[in-house]
Steps between C-alpha positions, in 0.01 A plus 500: 500500500149413620243777515388659825172309490682169469736583786210603723303185422802279563587662832142492628468138390819410685371668816172306481682171439735574789205563735339176381815287538598646837142457624490136390839430658375672818800732523298819455529569873876561488594864527760491221248353257249771589765768451600364159143464373367831626808691386463351153134606506605851605757519219236390250257764630770769480581391144135519396457843657814628327367372164168677553661829603772497233289397201163678504253411229479752221173562321 
């Protein structure tokens, strides 16, 4: 099982590549594409916030 850092890097990389590909193909204006990309961004943000709140740094 990949670590949380690896999963986060992979998902953010996929989102960036998706924005790039959809922008190049000029289909970024479609509503369904916007919904998919922004919902994946929201899920990634929620995942990062849950990691920060669940696993505080201990000194």
